[in-house]
C-alpha positions as MATLAB code, in Angstrom:
seq = 'MTSLQRGLMVCLLLAVMPAISQAGSPSVLETPHFSFEFPSQQRKVAKHLADSAEAVRKQHCRLIQPCFEGVIKVQIARSEEQFLDLQPHEAHIDWAAGVAYADLQLIILRVDKDILLTIEETFEHEVSHILLLQAVKRRPPRWFIEGMAIVQARQNLIERFEKVAAASINDNALSLDRIARVFPDSTEGRGLAYAQSGLFVSYLVNEFGEKKMARFVSTLSRSSDFKQAFLDVFGLPLAAAEVEWKATLGNYGWLKSLTDSWIIWGGAALLMLAALGTRLRRRRRSASLAEDDSAEWEYRSRNP';
ca = [
     -51.274  -71.607   12.873;
     -50.791  -73.386   16.521;
     -50.605  -71.250   19.521;
     -46.722  -71.965   20.126;
     -45.813  -71.016   15.948;
     -47.603  -67.473   16.642;
     -45.156  -67.477   20.213;
     -42.296  -67.805   18.122;
     -43.156  -65.650   15.569;
     -43.824  -63.206   17.582;
     -40.436  -63.612   19.910;
     -39.057  -63.393   16.214;
     -40.691  -59.897   15.274;
     -39.470  -58.790   18.826;
     -35.770  -60.135   17.944;
     -35.601  -58.273   15.090;
     -37.397  -54.667   15.502;
     -34.683  -53.426   17.266;
     -32.036  -54.415   14.404;
     -33.940  -52.757   12.050;
     -34.635  -49.301   14.776;
     -31.187  -49.217   14.878;
     -30.656  -49.558   11.290;
     -32.913  -46.047   10.849;
     -31.277  -44.392   13.398;
     -28.708  -41.817   12.853;
     -25.592  -42.270   13.766;
     -23.995  -39.801   16.641;
     -20.261  -37.972   17.352;
     -20.071  -35.631   20.354;
     -17.446  -32.697   20.924;
     -17.937  -30.261   24.267;
     -20.255  -28.003   22.128;
     -21.576  -30.125   18.888;
     -23.621  -33.010   19.066;
     -23.235  -34.585   15.415;
     -26.528  -36.712   14.090;
     -25.043  -38.519   10.837;
     -26.520  -41.637    8.078;
     -23.777  -43.659    8.359;
     -22.492  -42.859    4.835;
     -21.619  -39.994    5.785;
     -19.087  -40.799    9.193;
     -16.252  -38.842    7.014;
     -17.916  -36.227    6.371;
     -19.374  -36.165   10.641;
     -15.400  -36.949   12.005;
     -14.146  -34.102    9.306;
     -16.617  -30.990   11.007;
     -16.636  -33.148   14.642;
     -12.681  -32.498   14.285;
     -12.454  -28.836   13.589;
     -15.958  -27.519   15.486;
     -14.158  -26.531   18.512;
     -11.851  -24.394   16.946;
     -14.234  -22.912   14.476;
     -16.324  -22.382   17.748;
     -12.976  -20.685   19.224;
     -12.679  -18.734   16.396;
     -16.239  -17.018   15.552;
     -15.980  -16.505   19.846;
     -13.551  -14.156   19.204;
     -16.043  -11.020   17.771;
     -19.294  -12.961   19.723;
     -19.355  -12.074   23.383;
     -20.603  -13.611   25.215;
     -20.588  -16.855   23.451;
     -22.681  -19.656   24.053;
     -22.058  -22.479   25.800;
     -24.032  -24.936   24.956;
     -24.497  -28.168   22.930;
     -25.467  -27.418   19.311;
     -26.924  -29.516   17.610;
     -25.470  -30.598   14.043;
     -27.809  -32.955   11.276;
     -26.182  -33.995    7.872;
     -28.488  -35.136    4.958;
     -27.644  -36.959    2.235;
     -30.102  -36.086   -0.265;
     -32.923  -32.578   -0.556;
     -35.509  -35.273    0.701;
     -34.034  -35.652    4.358;
     -32.915  -32.070    4.075;
     -36.799  -30.970    4.007;
     -37.919  -33.840    6.631;
     -34.940  -32.131    9.318;
     -36.498  -29.479    9.330;
     -39.342  -28.333   11.203;
     -42.733  -28.561    9.471;
     -43.253  -24.623    8.698;
     -39.684  -24.278    7.064;
     -39.133  -25.342    3.268;
     -36.109  -24.375    2.865;
     -34.862  -26.142   -0.211;
     -32.080  -23.956   -2.190;
     -29.800  -23.552    0.839;
     -26.955  -25.407    1.849;
     -27.162  -25.311    4.852;
     -30.308  -23.457    7.669;
     -29.683  -22.739   11.362;
     -32.783  -22.231   13.646;
     -30.946  -20.541   17.362;
     -34.049  -21.166   19.106;
     -33.679  -25.002   19.287;
     -29.391  -24.905   18.519;
     -29.772  -26.759   15.797;
     -27.990  -26.372   12.273;
     -29.037  -28.691    8.931;
     -26.501  -29.176    6.902;
     -26.699  -31.212    3.448;
     -24.502  -33.236    1.182;
     -25.870  -33.102   -2.444;
     -23.513  -33.140   -5.233;
     -24.918  -30.262   -6.432;
     -24.170  -27.338   -4.084;
     -21.032  -25.717   -4.818;
     -20.018  -24.888   -1.340;
     -18.015  -26.813    0.751;
     -19.460  -28.097    4.121;
     -16.764  -26.655    6.041;
     -17.861  -23.430    5.151;
     -21.548  -23.889    4.933;
     -20.716  -24.950    8.644;
     -18.886  -22.097    9.773;
     -21.379  -19.765    8.317;
     -24.447  -21.209   10.730;
     -22.234  -22.077   13.528;
     -22.087  -17.997   13.504;
     -25.901  -17.594   13.073;
     -26.803  -19.980   15.991;
     -23.846  -17.933   18.279;
     -25.290  -14.342   17.671;
     -28.214  -15.077   18.090;
     -27.783  -16.582   21.397;
     -25.564  -13.489   22.218;
     -28.258  -10.958   21.383;
     -30.704   -9.521   23.282;
     -33.207   -8.964   20.624;
     -32.734   -9.719   16.887;
     -30.071   -7.362   15.360;
     -31.070   -6.418   11.125;
     -30.760   -9.027    8.597;
     -27.430   -7.775    6.992;
     -25.514   -7.181   10.317;
     -26.222  -11.392   10.765;
     -25.340  -12.065    7.282;
     -22.218  -10.314    7.373;
     -21.058  -11.151   10.203;
     -21.828  -14.851    9.504;
     -20.151  -14.114    6.001;
     -17.074  -12.318    7.660;
     -16.335  -15.106   10.125;
     -16.600  -18.334    6.987;
     -13.117  -18.397    4.822;
     -14.515  -17.129    1.633;
     -12.621  -14.987   -1.212;
     -13.979  -11.309   -0.891;
     -12.329   -9.854   -3.679;
     -15.164  -10.991   -6.525;
     -17.743   -9.827   -3.922;
     -16.422   -6.544   -3.275;
     -15.805   -6.185   -7.491;
     -19.559   -6.836   -7.607;
     -20.651   -4.023   -5.157;
     -18.539   -1.538   -6.388;
     -19.764   -1.733   -9.613;
     -23.391   -2.014   -8.530;
     -22.091    1.236   -6.263;
     -21.043    3.463   -9.712;
     -24.583    2.192  -11.422;
     -26.730    3.792   -8.200;
     -28.027   -0.354   -7.556;
     -26.763   -0.951   -4.118;
     -29.296   -0.990   -1.762;
     -29.615    0.808    1.569;
     -28.738   -1.104    4.921;
     -32.108   -0.078    6.199;
     -33.832   -1.743    3.129;
     -32.383   -5.019    3.358;
     -33.176   -4.525    6.786;
     -36.467   -4.659    6.164;
     -37.054   -6.694    3.308;
     -34.376   -9.608    2.130;
     -34.914   -9.119   -2.041;
     -36.605  -12.224   -3.377;
     -34.774  -12.538   -6.713;
     -31.592  -14.488   -7.249;
     -29.680  -11.228   -8.750;
     -31.257   -8.958   -5.717;
     -29.876  -11.712   -2.601;
     -26.261  -11.824   -4.255;
     -26.402   -8.480   -4.029;
     -27.339   -7.843   -0.623;
     -25.460  -11.016    1.010;
     -22.471   -9.371   -0.457;
     -23.293   -5.565    1.313;
     -23.405   -7.371    4.263;
     -20.509   -9.232    4.025;
     -18.118   -6.398    2.501;
     -20.092   -3.573    4.946;
     -18.979   -5.703    8.615;
     -15.605   -6.681    6.986;
     -15.091   -2.799    6.415;
     -16.110   -2.492   10.126;
     -13.642   -4.820   11.777;
     -11.005   -3.805    9.629;
     -11.585    0.108   10.320;
     -12.360   -0.278   13.906;
     -10.912   -3.795   14.747;
     -12.042   -7.259   15.786;
     -12.132   -5.965   19.894;
     -14.474   -3.024   18.554;
     -16.871   -5.607   17.122;
     -16.746   -7.454   20.097;
     -17.560   -4.796   22.064;
     -20.639   -3.978   20.063;
     -22.205   -7.426   20.087;
     -21.629   -7.302   23.631;
     -23.501   -4.680   23.730;
     -26.087   -5.893   21.644;
     -26.427   -8.581   24.581;
     -27.570   -6.263   26.337;
     -28.982   -2.980   24.290;
     -32.521   -4.026   22.455;
     -31.041   -0.631   20.228;
     -29.504   -1.276   17.399;
     -28.201    1.627   16.319;
     -27.744    3.644   19.912;
     -25.812    0.954   20.404;
     -23.228    0.780   16.792;
     -23.281    4.709   17.759;
     -22.214    4.209   21.297;
     -19.202    1.633   20.304;
     -18.329    2.908   16.760;
     -19.045    6.651   17.895;
     -20.519    7.560   14.970;
     -24.113    6.784   13.448;
     -24.880    4.293   11.564;
     -25.978    6.197    8.334;
     -22.971    7.572    8.430;
     -20.590    4.697    8.443;
     -22.745    3.291    5.378;
     -21.803    6.656    4.017;
     -18.361    6.713    4.551;
     -18.607    2.686    3.505;
     -19.881    3.235    0.057;
     -17.616    5.922   -0.440;
     -14.687    3.073   -0.430;
     -16.134    0.976   -2.841;
     -14.761    2.913   -5.778;
     -11.243    2.662   -4.306;
      -9.581   -0.348   -3.878;
      -7.080    0.101   -1.482;
      -8.804   -0.871    1.801;
      -8.838   -3.580    0.095;
      -5.786   -4.656    0.163;
      -4.758   -3.445    3.749;
      -6.706   -6.270    4.876;
      -4.957   -9.005    7.304;
      -4.174  -12.274    5.402;
      -7.241  -14.168    7.704;
     -10.354  -11.168    6.544;
      -9.496  -11.489    2.347;
      -9.351  -15.407    2.805;
     -12.788  -15.031    4.802;
     -16.215  -13.696    3.095;
     -19.188  -14.563    1.005;
     -20.149  -17.703    1.187;
     -23.406  -16.927    1.105;
     -23.621  -15.232   -2.025;
     -21.428  -18.101   -3.662;
     -24.157  -20.577   -2.541;
     -26.823  -18.527   -4.002;
     -25.104  -18.157   -7.297;
     -24.913  -21.741   -7.539;
     -28.477  -22.123   -7.187;
     -29.553  -19.779   -8.845;
     -31.111  -22.434  -11.606;
     -32.772  -24.226   -8.678;
     -34.046  -20.900   -7.046;
     -36.009  -20.633  -10.185;
     -37.583  -23.988  -10.400;
     -38.566  -23.690   -6.636;
     -42.554  -23.508   -5.641;
     -43.437  -22.081   -2.596;
     -46.497  -22.199   -1.384;
     -48.984  -18.983   -0.655;
     -48.555  -18.393    3.230;
     -44.007  -18.679    2.711;
     -44.629  -16.288   -0.326;
     -46.938  -13.930    2.008;
     -44.337  -13.860    4.469;
     -40.496  -13.630    4.145;
     -39.514  -13.918    7.196;
     -41.049  -17.553    6.864;
     -37.810  -18.171    4.451;
     -34.945  -16.653    7.324;
     -32.249  -19.605    7.599;
     -32.253  -18.320   11.287;
     -35.163  -17.699   13.996;
     -34.234  -15.744   17.608;
     -35.400  -15.783   20.717;
     -36.452  -12.392   20.279;
     -37.831  -11.832   17.126;
];
């Protein structure tokens, strides 16, 4: 090969490389508080989420103050393989429809056809995680993190209420302290924990009002003592509120008093777990992840 031929080949390679790079790079859509990265074939999905993203944030900020003003990156994965590749190297969450990492201001969503939750519901759920964990001074109990996200995602609460009520009658309901210490590892246990989390937070909002819940989150932004903040804002100990809430599980009357919007919102995470029960049983986790329950969490806070 002559020097002229080599030179021409180099020029051709240089000309082709940008096109190859551009083809492999994600497309981007931006709003004031979100940056969506997605494969070109998922543009319609990304555009749909981007169109409603600011309204979702505004709705969430009604309960979460102070509300994070930075930009949240949202990556959309077209497959389980890409979903795993986009996660931080130490994470391996293959059963979820979405994950959120508060430290990174990052949400990763997947669009697999076998995920039964809508991507809109998953997005709303994960946005709640980011906003809440950015607002608080110290990470609150997991039941509160998940409960807030369930309440803020548009899902139906009635079936979840019935499940927890039945469990309570059979003395199988989990205590909030237990959920806070160790989140159940079985499909059924996780479903019950998610249901109780969402229903208890929904009960608090219904009983005390949105303004008081927003005040509670605002107090958590200044205080690292969750139970003391709960007492200061709601006027009774957390344990007493839990007892009062469980007493309502056999009485469906309070559910009927909920506003239409609260009836619509609820258990996104629980439905996701029910839909992926078979996948959970097939999952193979590494020994290091199996030893540490917190390693499989969908989120991380700045102050563990």
